[in-house]
C-alpha positions, 0 to 999 in steps of 0.5 A: 811570396815567392823565394828565388832559389839561386845556384849560389844558395844551393851551393852554399847550403850544400857546403854548409851541410857537408861541413856539418857532417864532416865535423860530426865525422871528425869528432867521432873519429877523434873519440875513437882514436883517443878513447875519450868522450871529452877531449876539450872542455867545449865537448861537455862543459858539465862533464868537464866540471864533473871530471875535475871534481872527481880528479880532485877527489882522487888526488885527495884519496892518494894523499890520504893513502900516503898518510895512511901508509906512513901511519902504519909504518910508524905504528909498525915500528912502535909495535916491533920495538915494544915486542922486542923490549917486552922480551928483554924486560922479561929477561931482566926480570928473570935476572932480578929474580935470580939475584933475589934467591939469596940462598943460591947466589954469591956476591960475585954472581950478583955482580955478574947479574948486575953487569948483565942487567946493565947491558939489558937496561942500556939496550932497552934505553936505545930501543926507547930512542927508536926513530922513524924517519929521524923522529923518535917514536916515543918522544912525541914531537921532540928531537929525542925521547930519552937521555942517557940516564933514562930521563924522559926528554920528549913531550906528550904532544899527539902525532896525528895523520889525516887518513880520510875526509874528516878522519884523523888518527893519533899514531903517537905513543909517549915514553911515559905511557909505555915505560912510566914516569921518571923516578918510577918507570922502567929505567929507574926500576932497573937502575935500582935493581942494578944498584941493589945487586952491586952494593947490597948483597943482602938487599931485598929485590922483591920490590924491584920484581913487583915494579918490573911486573908493573912495567911489563903490564904497562908495556903490554897495554901500550902494545895492545893500544898500538895494535888497536889503532893499527887495525883502525888505520888498516880498516880505513885504508881498505875503505879508502881503496874502495872509495878510490875504485868507485871514483875511478869508475865514475871518472871513466864513465864521464870521460871514456867511451864505449869502444863498440858504440864509438866505432859504430857511431863513426861508421854511421857518420862515414856512411852519412857523409858519403851519402851527403856527398853523393846527394850533393853531386846529383843535385848540384849539376850546374850548367852555363844557363844556371850561372846566367840566371 
């Protein structure tokens, strides 16, 4: 069977070939100008799907990083507050110890000690109501940790932050955990010591000293616990940074071009297009007789 090759068929096939080659050159040029392998979903459906998954992971990691920074700032506030309160509680212990030295104190001096101790107690209570972004760091999820009389108003509800896929950390430190229960905690002990110094010149303050020692130990334990959780969050944040870097690298491999390779491909496509133009011009040299056949 003989297939007749007409001039119209030659022209049609030549134009189709040129259009195909021009499309390849345009695609190569677009990749070089944008620096991306995927400029629209049709460029690579599978690559587009992979890029979307990687971007979702990056968005989640960004949120985890924000949560982690918030957790570090919250616990940093707690740690700083506890450190300061420990120093002032030691000062309070020194005052009570001085007041317990009955051989070297007078009623007037004990009254002066009581006045100074009351100022320390009020300052400690203010610190126990320290807030971070309007939330009491020792009050759980309540609006205020302590009343003016030293009564605990907070709750024991955990305050948590999600800092990774399946990783959730408790950042809360309740007032009862750090300062003891109502009636036996730090503020009740200081109130008893103040009363003893003011109204009982011969009162024995040795019990108060022991109770303050217990309060100091409790605060040190709370500070150590906060430090351990702070270190855990820092470690998780470091691992998250590494995971984010790996994800960005994977995304770049999917979406971005190798510049040198892309420029070389563009040059090859340009050469191929010019060659196609030259070949077509030589093959298609129609005469009047070609159109009449």
